N, C-alpha and C positions, 0 to 999 in steps of 0.2 A: 446399486453398485456402481462407481464411477471408475474410469480407467486412468491410472495415474500417468501423468505426462513424463517423458523421458528426456535425458539430455539431448537426443536427437531432434526431439520436438522443440526444444529450446534453439537449436541451430537453424532449424526451418523457420521459426519465428524471426529469428534475426534477418534471415533474407526477405521475409515479407514485410518486415518493419522499416529495413534500410532505406527504401525510396522515399520515406514519409517523415522520418526523425533524424536528427543528427545525435552522434554519440554525445553523452554528457560527460563533464570533466570530473576527474577524480584528483582533489586538491588537498595537499598538505599544508595547513597553515602553521608556521612555527610557534606563534603566540598561544594558539589553542593546544598544540602538542606539549608546549612547555607548562601550561596550566594542568594538563592531564597526567602528565608523566610517562606518556607513551606516544608513539607517532601515530597521529591521528589523520586519516586520509577521508576527506568529505565527499561522498558521492552525490553530486548536485542535481537530483531529480527535480529539484524545485525551479529549474529553469526549462523544464518541457513546455510546449505550447499550452498545456492545461494548467501548468503550475505543479504537476504532481505525476508519479511514476506510472499510474495506471493507464495513461494512454497507450502504452505498448501493448497491453493486454487488449484493450479496445480494438486497436487496428488488426491485431492478429486474429481476433474472433470475428469481426465484422467482415473482414476480407474474406472469410472462409464460409459465409452464409450460402446456402443453397438459393437457387433463383425463387423457389417458392417462398423461403424465409423473407428473402429481400422484399418480395412483393407484400407479405403480410405486415411488415414492420417489426419493430422489437420494442419490448418495455423492460424495464429495470428498476430497481430501487437503490437509493443511494443516500449517504450522509453528505455527498458532493463531488469528491474527486473521482469516483467510479462513474457517476452520472455524466460529468464533464467529458470523461474518456468516451463513454458510448455515444454521447451526443456529437462530438467532434468526428469520431470515426464514421458514424452514421452518415454525417454530412459528406465526408470525403467520398463514400461509396454509394450515395443516392439512396439512402434507407430512411425511412420515417422512424423517428425514435420518440418514445414516452418515458419520462423519468418520474418515479414517484418520489417524493422527499417528505420528511417529517414536518410537522409545524414548527416554525421558527428556525428553520435550517440555516447554516452559515450563508449569510447574504452575498459574500464574494463568489462562493461556489454556486449558488443558485443563479446568480448573474451570468457566470459563465456558461452553464448549462443552456440558459436561455439565448445566449449570444450565438451558439452554435446550432440553433433553430429546432431545438427539441421541444416538445409539449411538456410542461411541468404540471404534475398533479400533486398537490400539497394535503397532507392528511395524516394523522397518527401522531402520538406523543414522542415517538422515538424511531430509530432506523427500523426496528423488527416490525413495528406496525405499519410502516410504510411498504416494507417488503411483503407484508400480508396483502397488503392493498394491490401491489403489482402483480402478484400471483393470481389474485381474483380477476383482475381485469385482463390479464393474458388469456384466461379461460374464456372470459365472456366476449372479448373483442377479437380473439385468434392471433393475438400478437405471439411472436417468438420471445419467450421469457428469458431473461439473461440473469442468473444468479450472480451475485457479486463475488462468489468465491468458489462454489461447485462447479466450476468451468475449466477444464483441462487447457482450453486454448487461451484462457485468461492467464493462467499460471505459467504456462510456457512462455507467453509473451512478456510477462514481467521478469521472468526468469533471464531474460537477456540482459538485465541490469548486472547479474553475476558474471556473465561472459566479458562484459566490458571491464568490470574490476579485475578479472584474471588476466585480461590482455595488457592492462597498465600496471598492475603490480602482482605478478606470479608469485613473488616470495612473501606473500601476506600469511599473517598469523591467525587473524580472526575477522569476522564480519558481525557487526550488530544491525539487526533489522527491526523495524517497528511491525506490530501486529495488530490489525483490526479484525477482518475477517481470516486474514492468514495467506492470502494469495501470494503476496511477495515473498514472504518467508518461506513459503513451499517451493517457489521457484528458485530461490537462492540455495535452499537446501539441495535441490534436484541437480542444480548446476554444479556446485561445488564438491558434493560427495560423489560425483562421478569424475570430475576433471581434477580436483585437488582434494582428496578426502581428509588430509590432515589439518586442513584450515577448520577452526573451530567457528561453528555458526551459533549466534547467541540471538534469541528473540526477546522482545520487550513489549509489555502491553501495561495498560493502566490499572493501578490498584482498585480504581472505581469501576472498571469493566473487565474483569479478569476471566471471563467465561472460557477462552481458548486456553489461557494458562492451566486453569482448573482441569479442562479436559486432557491437556498434554500431561499434567500429573496423574490423573485418575484412570485414564485410558478408556474413558467413556465420554460421550458428548454432554457437556455440562451447559447450564444456563443460570443467570443471575436475574433478580428481580428488577434491577436497574442498571444504566450504564452511564451515570451522570459525572462525565469528565470534561475538562475545559478542551481536551482534544478530540473533536468530533470524528476524526478519522480513526480513532480507536474505539469508539462507542457502539460495541455490539453486545447485546444481552445473550445471545445464543450462538454457541460454536457451530461450525459446520463440518460435515463429514470428511470431505476430500482433503482440504488443507490439514485437518487435524490428523489424519491418518498419514499423511506425508511427514509432517513434523515429528509425530510419534517414532516414526522409523528412523529419521535422518537429523533432527535437531540436536545439538550438544547441551544447550542450557536455555534458560527462560528467566527473565528478570521482570519484576513489577516496579512501576515508578508511581510516585504520588503527582498530583497536579503541581504542587509546590516545585517539585523537581523539573517538571516539564517546563514551567515558566522560568526557572533559573537557566535551563538549558537554551531557551529561546534568546535570553538576554546574553548568555555567553557567546552564541553564535554572532550576535550583533557586535559585540564587543572585540572578539578575536578573529572572526572571519567575514565580518562586514556583510552578512548575509542574513535573509529572513527565513524562518522556518515556522511553520504552523506547529500545533501542539504535537501531532503525529509525527511531523518531520523532525522534531527535536527529541524523539524519544530515545533515539539510539545514542545521542549525546548524553541524555540524562542517565541512560544504563552506564555508558561509559564512565561517568563520573562516580555512580554508586559502586561499581566493581573495579575501580582504576587500580587498586592495590594488587590485583591479580593480573593486570594486564601491563605492568611496569616494563618498559624496554621493548615492547611488542610493536609490530606493525598492525594496526586495526583500520578496517574500513567502517566508517559510519555512513549509513545511508540515510541521507536527507530526503525523505521520501515525498514532501511536499512543501509548498511555502504560501499556500492561500490563508493567510491570516488577517482577518479584518484589521484595518488601521487603528481603529479605537482600542481593540484588544492589545495591539502592540504597544500603543502609547501608554495604556494601564500598566502593563508588565515592566516597561522600561521606567 
């Protein structure tokens, strides 16, 4: 049983993160809003040092390790962005980090993990097999295992995205947030449903990897046989207890999008906002396009959660 993070935990996380990360911009692009029919405000987590939002949670968690945990080192599994987060945060605080990735993982993200000095162990056909490998090695080697979602400090850390949005646009109507494991959506829900409960929180996941969506609908932890989507940040086969329980309590709506819709959103970001989004980062825009009719005239924050898109993939989409 996990302890759910609170709004106060998010405030504490903000203070811990502030010395290391700058606030990211929330920008409305008139051409994008015109194309959508509502005021779209893009939260640019793609300009974080790691190219994605997860570094907020990484710093919040690694900074709170006990002396014994720091000495033992940490291990985690990742499709890429979480691994970069733990690698960079561990470098900041002088902690040994090991990151397990699946075979053929996003080379941009793997390169980032390596550049921050973490040891990379490749193995498994997908994220969940890499996660099982990390869990096994944590027992064998004595590392402190860091789950990518069932960690209150990760959730409260990434919940600071919500604080910044509220500071910049308190008259907001809705927030659309991508879901892989669900840490960011959980943090956003925790923030807004305490400070601004009337704001609608809408999650989005891939139709090819709907384990969290299915769990949110059914009320029990669901899994899928595969999670083959172009958005590696959304590619989880198994839902996790802590974020699902938070979203079941606090999330207003959940949308699924196809790979074709994600690619169209990536292209639209380039055309209308001159910015690069990876598949998961474009998911909020893809959902906004899909449900645009019911968002007409509203102020909507689109969380562009990451921009680590390989150049050849971007070229192919364009």
